[in-house]
N, C-alpha and C positions, 0 to 999 in steps of 0.2 A: 229138458232134459238135455245137458251137453253132448255133443257125440264124441265116440272116441276120434283118434288122429286117424286111424285108418279110414272110418267110417266120413268122417270129412276130404281126405284124399280123394278118396272112391267118389261122394258126389258132386264133388267141386269138378273133378276130370269128366263125368260123365256131361253135367251140365255146362262148362266151361264158364263158369260163373262165381263170382267171389262174393257177393251179396247176399250172405246167409245170416247175419247179426253175430259172427264169429270172426277171432281174428286167427288164422293161421300163419306162423310164421316157420322159415328156415334158418335153423343155424349152425354156422359150418365153423369146425376148427382148424387151426392152421397149423403149425408148427415149422415153419422153413420147409425142405425138403421133403418132410413126414407128410406134409400137405398132401401129396401123392395121392393118398389113400381116399382123402375127401375130393380129391380132384374127380377118382373113378365113380366116387358114388354121386356125383353131381352129372357126369356125362350117364350114370343109370337114370336119375330122376328126367332127364332129357330124353331119353329112349323111351320111356314109360309114359310118356305124356302127361308128365308134372310140374311141366316149365312154368304153367301160368295160372298153376294154384293157389299160391301163397300170396298174403297181402304185402310182405315185408322179406328182406332177406338180409338176415346178422352175418357178417365175418369181419374174423381177427388174421392180420396177417396175410398168407398164402390161404387162408379160408374165405376172405374176403375178394380176392382176387377170382377162386372158382366160382364163387356167387355171382360175381362179375359175368364170367361167361356163361352161366345157366340165362341171365337175366337179358345176352345180347341174343341168345339163339344158336350160338357156337361152340358149344361143349366140347362136342365131337373134333372139329378141328383144332380148339385151344388148346385141346389134351396132347396134341400132336409133336409140341416143344417139349415134355418130359422125356419124351425118347429122343429126342434131338441131340447126338453129342455136341455138336457146332455150338448150339445156342446154350445147352447146361454147362461148359467149359468155359462159355465166355462170362456165364452168370455167377458162376461159385468158382473163385479160381485161387487157392491155398499162397502160391507163387505171387499175386498181387498184392494180398497182404504184407507178406516177407518184406515187398518193395515199399511200403506204406502209404499202400492204396486200399481196397476194401475188399471183402472178401465174399459180399453181394451184391453185386452190381444193379441196383432197382431200378436205377436211371436207364441202363441198359436193355432191361425186359420189358417196361411201360413204352417207352418211348421207340427203340427199334425193331421190339419182337411185336408187342401188344399193334404198336400203331405204323408196322412196317412188314416183317417176314411172316408172321401169323399172326393176321389181324383182328382185331377185336370192333366190332362194331358197338363204339361208342354212343351212336344217337340213340340208339336200340335201348340201352340200358337210361339215357336221361328220358327218353319218353316212355318206358315202360311204367304198365299202371301199378306192378310190384315195386314199394319203393327199397334203394339199395342202402344198407348202412354200415359203412366200412367202419371200423371202431379203431380208435389208434390213441395214445398215451399222452396227454399234456406233460411236454417235456418242463415246464414250470409248476406244475403242480402234482403231480403222479396220476391225477385222476383219468379213467377212461373217457372218452367223448364219441360220440359217437357223429362221423363227418357230414352225415346227411345233408342238415340245412348248409354246410358250406358249397355244397355240389351243383352248382348252377350252368357248368357249361364242359365242353370236351377239356380244356387246360386245368380247370379244376376239380374234375373227377380225374384226369389222369394223375395230377397229383396229391389228390387223397389215396389212390391206389398205390402210391409210393411211401406216402405216414403211414399208413397201416401197417406195413411190412420192412419200414425201417429200423433192422435190428440194431442197437446201439453200437458204435464202435466198427462193426462189423459190415455197417453198410452205409457208415457215413455220417455226415453230422445232422441233425433235425432237420425233417422238414418244414418249412415254414408255409403254411395256408392261411387266408385271412388274419395274417398279423400274429399269427400261434404257431409257435414251433412246436413239430410233433414227433415221439418215434414210435416204435413199433408197439401195435395194442394189447400184445400177449405180456406186455407189464403188467398192465392194471388189470387186464380184462380176457384173458388168453380165450376162454368160451362164453363168449357174449350174451350171456342166456339172463343176466339181471335186467342188463339194458331192455333185452326184446319182452321182459314181461312188465319192465315199469310204463312201457307204451301199449300196454295192454294187451299183450297176446295172451290168447285163450287156450291155443292148441300149438306145440311145437314138435316140429321134426329137428333132432339135433347129427349131425351128421360129424361122429369123432374121429381123429387121427391113433389114438390108443387104443388097443385091447384092454378088456376090463381089469385086466390084471396088472398093466402096464404102466398105474398110477404112481406118479414121483414122491418121493417119501421127503427128499433134500437133497441140496449138491453138496458133492464134496466140500469141505471147509475151505479148502485154497482156491478150490474155482467159485465159490460165493464169494468170499474176499476179495477175490479179482475182478468178479462182476460190479459189486459195488464202487470198487474204485473206479471205473471205465465211468459206470454211470453217474457217479460225482463229478466226472470232469467235464462232460458235457451237458449235463442234465441234474442237477442236483436236487432241484424240487420232487425228481423222481424216485430217488434212491429209496424210502421208505414202501413206495408201491414196487421197487423189485425186490426188496428183502421179504416182502409180505405174500410174494407171490404163490410159492407151494402153499401157504397156509388159504390162500384165495383161492385155490385150485380144489381143495379139500374140501372147502366151505360149497364151493360149486357144485360138486359130486353130492352132497349132503342135499343139498337144493332139492335138485333134479330128482334123486331118491325119495324126496318128501311129498314132490308133485305130483306124483304116479303114474303108473302103466297107462291110462287113458287120455291125461292132457300131455304126455310128454312120451315120443318115440325114439329113442335114440339106436343108432345103428352104428356099429365100432367092426375094425376089422377082426376076423376071427379067429380063434385064439392058437396058437401056432404059425400065425404070419409074423413075415421078417419085419424085425424093428429097423425101421429107417432112422439114420444119423439126418440131423437136420440139415447137414452139409453135404449130402450123397449127391451126386452128380453123376452115376454111372446108368446108363440108360438101359440096361438089361434089370437092373434092381429096379428102376422106377415104374417101368412098364410092367413088372410082374405087381408091385403095388399096386399099381394104378387099375388093373384086372381084376383085383382081390376087391379091392375096395367097388368096381363096378358088379363084381360078382354079388357082394355084400349086400346090396340094396336091392340085387333081382331077386336073390332068394329072401328077403323078409318081405320086400311088397311087390312083387308080381301076381301071385295065387291070391293076393289077398284083396288087390286091389280090382281083378278078374272077376271075384266072387260076387 
């Protein structure tokens, strides 16, 4: 009999082993600054002693970055960047966009923050028994791509982290890795549940950044048209994926519902949580959302894991 997700979490935490015939994976949703919610959730997993129980971690955009912090064992120190005003104002700068630059400077985030002021242990990720799977969108085909096979050292790992959160236009041109140009994974697979299942996942913990009642039904017509035009300029092959992303998100929700509660454990920000804009950079707002995400995991798992 296949155990429930919670039973598997409990047994693996107690035994500190993953060789039980099941494939337990963590899927982390992003959403630019909205990813602060899954950031707090990842911190809670670390606090509960669950960092090493997963066979693999899948993430898109900010979700992939959060997963990387879990795998390197520094989730607590890594989360401090969200409330650091200097970092957030340098990372997200609307005035820079008006000057012809980028709104989101992901190169600064990965190079100067993660490999500088708030150091990430890249070696720990590369050497981890839990495999890391950042998802990006192939700029030529519009398909979701798992970048795991392309990560072989620190340089390719850092490039993959930039690629998965490379929001078109707003974060600059496509990022090249292994001769292929990539855009933000949120275009093709905002929640990488299908990739995880295709790789044989039997039990899945899903960290969400939207409340249950917060699902998108579609973008305003003008916004959608502008988005399509921008994608067409930098990656015409990804236009179809961009136009279908709302439909894809709805299909993923149906898939998760069909999988049932035994195989999938979803954790979301609770009802009434503040909605965080993708370009939010105010430290107080982000710190509050991070703590809400952290408490959501503790409320859902602490007693179950201990029982």
